[in-house]
C-alpha positions as CSV (number, residue, x, y, z in Angstrom):
1,M,0.0,0.0,0.0
2,K,1.4,3.4,-1.0
3,Q,1.8,5.9,1.8
4,K,0.2,9.4,1.4
5,V,2.7,12.2,1.3
6,N,1.6,15.6,2.7
7,Y,3.1,18.7,1.3
8,Y,3.1,21.8,3.5
9,P,4.0,25.3,2.4
10,D,7.2,26.8,3.8
11,D,5.4,29.5,5.7
12,L,3.4,26.9,7.6
13,K,6.5,24.8,8.3
14,L,8.3,27.9,9.6
15,K,5.3,28.8,11.8
16,V,5.2,25.3,13.3
17,V,9.0,25.3,14.0
18,R,8.8,28.8,15.6
19,E,5.9,27.7,17.8
20,Y,7.8,24.5,18.8
21,L,10.9,26.5,19.7
22,S,9.0,29.3,21.6
23,T,6.6,27.2,23.7
24,D,6.8,24.3,26.1
25,L,4.8,22.0,23.7
26,S,6.4,18.8,22.6
27,Q,6.8,17.8,19.0
28,D,4.0,15.3,19.4
29,E,1.7,18.0,20.7
30,I,2.6,20.4,17.9
31,R,2.1,17.7,15.3
32,A,-1.3,16.8,16.7
33,K,-2.3,20.5,16.7
34,Y,-1.4,21.0,13.0
35,G,-2.1,17.5,11.8
36,S,1.4,17.2,10.4
37,G,2.8,13.8,9.5
38,G,5.9,11.9,10.4
39,K,7.7,11.7,13.7
40,N,10.7,13.6,12.4
41,C,9.0,16.2,10.3
42,I,9.5,19.1,12.8
43,T,13.2,18.1,13.2
44,N,13.6,18.0,9.5
45,W,11.9,21.4,9.1
46,M,14.2,22.9,11.7
47,R,17.2,21.7,9.7
48,K,15.7,23.1,6.5
49,F,15.5,26.6,8.1
50,G,18.8,26.3,9.9
51,M,17.2,26.3,13.3
52,R,17.8,24.1,16.3
53,A,16.4,23.7,19.8
54,P,18.3,25.5,22.5
55,S,20.6,23.4,24.7
56,E,20.0,23.0,28.4
57,K,22.7,25.6,29.0
58,Q,21.0,28.1,26.8
59,L,17.6,27.5,28.4
60,K,19.1,28.0,31.9
61,L,20.7,31.2,30.8
62,Q,17.4,32.5,29.3
63,R,15.6,31.7,32.6
64,I,18.2,33.6,34.6
65,M,18.0,36.6,32.2
66,S,14.2,36.6,32.3
67,K,14.2,36.6,36.1
68,E,16.8,39.5,36.2
69,S,14.8,41.6,33.7
70,A,11.6,40.9,35.7
71,N,13.3,42.0,38.9
72,K,14.5,45.2,37.3
73,V,11.0,46.1,36.2
74,H,9.6,45.7,39.8
75,I,12.3,47.8,41.4
């Protein structure tokens, strides 16, 4: 049986990747939301656009910077 191949426009792919990188949603949750196909499609789209998920070190630094900027606003 031949498998159905879905084609998504680049603007939708980029929207999905940006949402994945900017939220706490997993790839499975994003794929379910947009009805996109294969297990590696978001990872492949990230490669296509030259994007990658931040490392744990980068995430930790972002959290620290966010807390510092929030503290400055409240002072």
